[in-house]
C-alpha positions in Angstrom: -0.1 0.1 -0.1 1.0 3.4 -0.9 0.7 6.6 1.4 2.6 7.9 4.4 4.5 5.4 6.3 4.1 6.9 9.7 7.5 8.7 9.7 6.4 11.2 7.2 7.5 9.6 3.9 5.1 9.0 1.2 5.3 5.7 -0.7 3.5 4.9 -4.2 2.0 1.6 -4.8 2.7 1.6 -8.6 5.6 3.1 -10.4 4.8 4.2 -14.1 8.5 3.7 -15.2 8.7 0.2 -14.0 5.3 -0.6 -15.7 6.6 0.6 -18.9 9.7 -1.3 -18.8 7.6 -4.5 -18.0 5.2 -3.8 -20.7 2.3 -3.3 -18.1 -0.6 -1.4 -19.7 -1.9 1.6 -17.9 -5.5 0.7 -16.7 -8.3 2.6 -14.7 -7.9 0.3 -11.9 -4.2 1.1 -11.4 -4.6 4.6 -12.0 -7.3 4.7 -9.3 -5.3 3.0 -6.9 -2.3 5.5 -7.1 -4.7 8.6 -7.1 -6.8 7.2 -4.2 -3.7 6.9 -2.0 -2.5 10.3 -3.0 -5.7 11.8 -2.1 -5.8 10.0 1.2 -2.1 11.4 1.9 -3.1 14.8 1.2 -6.2 14.6 3.6 -3.6 13.9 6.4 -1.8 16.9 5.9 -2.3 20.4 7.6 -3.5 22.9 5.2 -2.4 26.5 5.5 -5.6 28.1 5.6 -6.6 26.1 8.7 -9.2 23.8 7.1 -7.7 20.5 8.7 -7.1 19.9 12.3 -4.5 17.6 13.8 -5.7 14.4 15.2 -2.5 13.7 17.1 0.3 15.8 18.9 2.4 17.6 16.4 6.2 17.2 17.0 8.2 20.4 16.3 11.5 18.7 16.2 13.3 21.5 18.1 11.6 24.0 15.9 9.5 26.9 16.8 6.5 28.9 15.6 7.5 32.5 14.6 5.5 35.6 13.7 2.6 34.5 16.1 0.0 37.1 16.9 -0.9 38.2 20.4 -3.4 35.5 21.7 -6.8 36.9 22.5 -8.6 33.5 23.5 -7.9 30.9 26.1 -7.1 28.4 23.4 -4.4 30.6 21.5 -0.8 30.7 21.7 0.8 33.1 24.3 3.6 35.2 22.5 6.6 35.9 24.6 6.0 39.6 24.7 2.7 39.2 26.3 4.1 36.8 28.8 6.8 39.3 29.7 4.5 41.9 30.2 2.1 39.9 32.2 -0.8 41.0 29.8 -2.9 38.0 30.6 -2.5 38.5 34.4 -2.2 42.2 35.1 -5.1 44.7 35.2 -6.2 48.0 36.8 -8.5 47.1 39.6 -11.9 48.5 39.5 -14.7 48.5 42.1 -14.3 50.2 45.6 -12.2 49.8 48.7 -12.7 46.3 50.2 -14.9 45.2 47.2 -12.4 44.8 44.2 -13.1 44.1 40.6 -10.7 42.7 38.0 -11.5 42.1 34.4 -8.8 40.0 32.5 -8.7 39.5 28.8 -9.2 36.8 27.7 -12.0 35.9 30.1 -11.1 32.9 32.4 -13.6 30.1 32.2 -13.8 29.5 36.0 -11.8 29.9 39.2 -9.0 27.2 39.5 -6.5 26.4 42.0 -3.3 28.3 41.4 -5.0 31.1 39.3 -2.9 34.1 39.8 -3.8 37.7 39.0 -1.9 41.1 39.4 -3.9 44.1 40.4 -3.2 47.8 40.4 -5.1 49.2 43.1 -7.3 52.3 42.0 -6.9 55.7 43.7 -8.9 55.7 46.9 -9.3 52.1 47.3 -7.0 51.4 50.3 -8.9 48.5 52.3 -10.4 49.1 55.6 -10.7 45.6 56.6 -11.7 42.2 55.4 -12.0 42.4 51.5 -13.2 40.5 48.4 -12.3 40.3 44.6 -14.5 39.4 41.7 -12.7 38.3 38.5 -14.8 38.7 35.4 -18.1 38.2 37.2 -17.1 34.8 38.2 -18.2 35.7 41.8 -16.8 37.5 44.7 -14.0 35.7 46.6 -12.5 36.5 50.0 -9.0 37.8 50.0 -7.1 36.3 52.9 -3.5 36.5 54.6 -1.4 33.4 53.7 -2.5 32.0 57.2 -6.1 32.3 56.2 -6.9 35.4 58.4 -8.8 38.3 57.2 -6.9 41.4 56.2 -6.4 44.2 58.5 -6.9 47.8 57.6 -4.2 49.0 55.3 -3.0 45.8 54.0 -3.9 46.9 50.5 -3.0 50.5 49.6 -4.2 52.7 46.8 -1.6 52.7 44.1 0.0 49.4 45.3 0.4 46.4 43.1 -0.8 43.3 44.7 -0.5 39.6 43.7 -3.3 37.3 44.4 -3.4 33.4 44.0 -6.5 31.4 44.2 -6.1 28.5 46.7 -9.5 26.6 45.8 -11.4 28.6 48.4 -10.0 32.3 48.8 -7.6 34.4 47.0 -4.3 34.6 49.1 -2.5 38.1 49.2 1.0 37.3 48.5 2.3 40.7 48.6 2.5 43.4 51.4 2.3 47.0 50.8 5.5 48.2 52.9 7.4 47.6 55.9 5.2 49.9 57.8 2.1 47.9 57.1 0.5 46.3 60.2 -0.5 43.3 58.0 2.2 41.0 59.7 0.5 41.9 62.9 -2.8 40.8 64.4 -5.3 43.7 65.2 -5.0 45.2 68.6 -1.4 44.3 68.9 0.4 46.9 71.2 4.1 47.6 71.0 6.4 50.4 72.5 7.9 53.0 70.3 10.7 55.5 71.0 9.4 58.2 69.0 6.7 61.1 69.1 4.0 59.7 66.6 3.2 56.1 65.9 3.8 54.5 62.3 1.4 54.5 59.7 -1.7 52.1 60.4 -0.9 52.3 64.3 -2.9 54.4 66.8 -1.2 55.9 69.8 -2.5 54.8 73.3 -4.1 57.5 75.5 -2.1 56.1 78.6 0.0 59.1 80.0 2.3 59.4 83.0 2.9 55.7 83.5 5.7 53.7 84.1 6.3 50.1 82.5 6.8 47.1 84.5 8.4 43.9 83.2 6.9 40.8 84.3 7.6 37.2 83.5 3.9 36.0 84.1 0.9 37.4 82.7 0.6 41.0 81.0 -2.3 43.4 81.0 -1.9 44.4 84.7 -1.8 48.1 85.6 -1.4 50.1 88.8 -4.1 52.8 89.8 -2.2 55.2 91.6 -1.6 58.6 90.6 1.3 60.0 88.8 4.2 60.6 91.1 2.2 59.5 94.2 3.6 58.0 97.3 0.9 57.0 100.2 1.3 55.5 103.7 1.2 51.7 103.7 2.6 48.6 105.3 5.7 48.2 103.4 8.8 49.1 105.2 12.6 49.4 104.5 15.2 48.3 107.1 17.0 51.1 109.1 20.6 51.9 108.5 23.5 53.7 110.0 23.7 57.3 110.9 22.3 59.7 108.2 20.6 63.1 107.8 17.1 63.9 106.5 17.3 67.4 104.7 14.1 69.4 104.6 13.2 72.8 103.2 14.9 75.9 104.6 12.8 77.4 107.4 12.6 79.9 110.4 11.4 79.3 113.9 9.6 82.3 115.5 8.9 82.4 119.3 6.4 84.6 121.1 7.1 88.3 122.5 8.7 87.9 126.0 10.7 89.9 128.6 14.2 88.9 129.9 14.5 90.0 133.8 17.9 89.9 135.3 18.0 89.4 139.1 20.7 90.7 141.5 23.9 88.7 141.4 25.4 89.8 144.6 29.0 90.8 144.5 29.8 89.4 140.9 32.6 91.4 139.3 31.8 92.9 136.0 34.0 93.7 133.1 34.4 97.2 131.8 32.8 96.0 128.6 29.6 95.0 130.6 29.1 98.2 132.4 26.8 101.1 131.2 28.2 104.3 130.7 28.7 106.3 134.0 31.3 108.3 136.0 32.9 108.0 139.5 33.6 110.7 142.0 36.2 110.3 144.5 36.7 112.3 147.5 40.4 112.5 149.0 41.4 113.2 152.5 43.0 116.6 153.3 46.1 114.8 154.3 47.0 114.2 150.6 46.3 110.6 150.8 46.6 109.0 147.3 44.0 106.8 145.7 44.9 103.9 147.8 43.5 105.8 150.9 40.0 105.2 152.3 37.3 107.2 150.8 33.7 107.1 149.3 33.1 106.4 145.6 30.0 107.7 144.3 28.6 107.2 140.8 27.1 110.5 139.6 25.7 109.3 136.1 24.6 105.9 134.6 21.7 103.7 134.5 21.7 102.1 137.7 20.8 103.5 141.2 23.1 101.6 143.3 26.6 102.8 144.5 29.5 100.8 145.6 32.2 101.6 148.1 35.6 100.3 148.2 39.2 100.8 149.2 41.2 103.1 146.9 40.8 102.4 143.2 39.9 98.6 143.8 36.2 98.5 144.2 33.0 96.4 143.1 29.8 97.5 141.6 26.5 95.9 142.5 24.5 94.9 139.1 21.2 96.6 138.6 18.2 94.6 139.4 16.5 95.1 136.1 17.7 94.5 132.4 16.2 96.1 129.5 13.1 94.3 128.1 13.3 92.2 124.9 11.0 91.6 122.0 10.4 88.7 119.8 13.5 86.5 119.4 13.9 84.7 116.0 15.5 81.3 115.9 18.3 80.6 113.3 17.3 79.3 109.9 17.9 75.7 109.3 18.0 72.8 106.5 16.5 70.1 108.4 16.9 67.6 111.4 19.6 65.2 111.8 18.4 61.7 112.3 19.4 59.4 115.1 22.1 56.8 114.5 20.2 54.1 116.0 18.2 51.5 113.7 14.9 52.4 112.3 12.4 52.0 109.7 10.5 54.2 107.2 6.9 53.2 106.4 6.1 54.1 102.7 3.9 52.6 100.0 4.3 53.9 96.4 1.1 54.2 94.3 2.6 54.9 90.8 0.6 54.1 87.6 2.3 51.4 85.5 1.7 48.9 82.9 2.7 45.4 82.9 4.9 44.3 79.7 6.9 41.4 78.9 10.3 41.3 76.7 10.7 38.8 73.9 13.0 37.9 71.2 12.1 36.6 67.8 13.1 33.1 67.2 
C-alpha cells in the first residue's frame, strides 16, 4: 500500500516507469489506486488556511512557531512579549475599597487552584478591613492572608500592585504594601515605640504618665495610683547607720517676751559689761593717794546702786532690772539630723504602671 509510512515518508503503490519497462498497460484500476492513495495522503496534511485539524500531537523537532500574533482567546498561543508584560494577568483594579473587581482578557472560564492575578489598586481604594475580589463576574471571593486570616486595614494600599493567588477557596494576598504595614501583626497588637508619633496604621494609646513594669507572668496588669504619688502603707525598709534627713529651709519664731535679770550679789563685771557712767572720788586733806580710804559715788549711769571700796579697787552691784526684749527669732535651718540608731521608714508607692514582657524573635 502506498501513502505515508508513519515517519512522514510518502510511498507509491505503482511506478509508471517500472510498468513501462515491464510492458504493463496503464489501466483505470491501477490509476485509481495511485490517485486514491495520494488523496488520502493529502487529507492527512495540515492545510495553511486552517481547514484541517491535527488528530495527534504535533512534533516540532526542536523548531518553533514564529511571527505569532498576540493571543486573545484561552485556546490561543501566548507570545513571549505578552508573557513578559503579564498581559494576561495584570489589570487596573476597579470597584471600591474592600470590594475589588478585576477584568482579565481573555476571560477565564472559571476559578481554578493556582490561578494568579496581578492588580493595580485604584486611587482611594485602600482597604479598611476584610476584603473580596470578583474576577470577570465569576463571583466574589474573600482575600485572605497566607495564614487564612482576614485582612487588616491598610493591607492593600491605593496605588499598590498586589499579587493574588486562588487556593481553591480564597485568594491569598502574596504581597505586602510596605514594611510599615501592620498586615504582619494581628489587630489590637500593642508595641512600644521610641518616637513622638506612631507608624502608619498604628494608633497611639491614651495612656499617660505611667511607667512600664517588666513581668515574667501574665501581662495586661496595671497600677491605679496617681502619677508621682506616694501614700502610707505597710511596706517598710530596714534602718541603716547614722544619716541626715534634709528638709526645706525654714525659720522658727517664738512669742514676745521679757528678759529680767535678778541681782547677782557681788559678781565682778568687766568694763565692757558696764553701762556708761562716772565715778567721783573724795580724797582726804592729808593728801592721801588713791589707795587711801574714801567714798566712791557714781554720778551718772543707768543704775541706782552705788558701791564703796578701798582706793581704786572697788566693786559694783549689778542693777536689778535688765532691758526688756521683744520677739526672738531662731536661726534658719535645713532640716533635722536623724538618730544613729536603727529605725524604719513606712511608705507605700502608688505609681501608675503597665505590665509588659520582653521577647526575642526566634
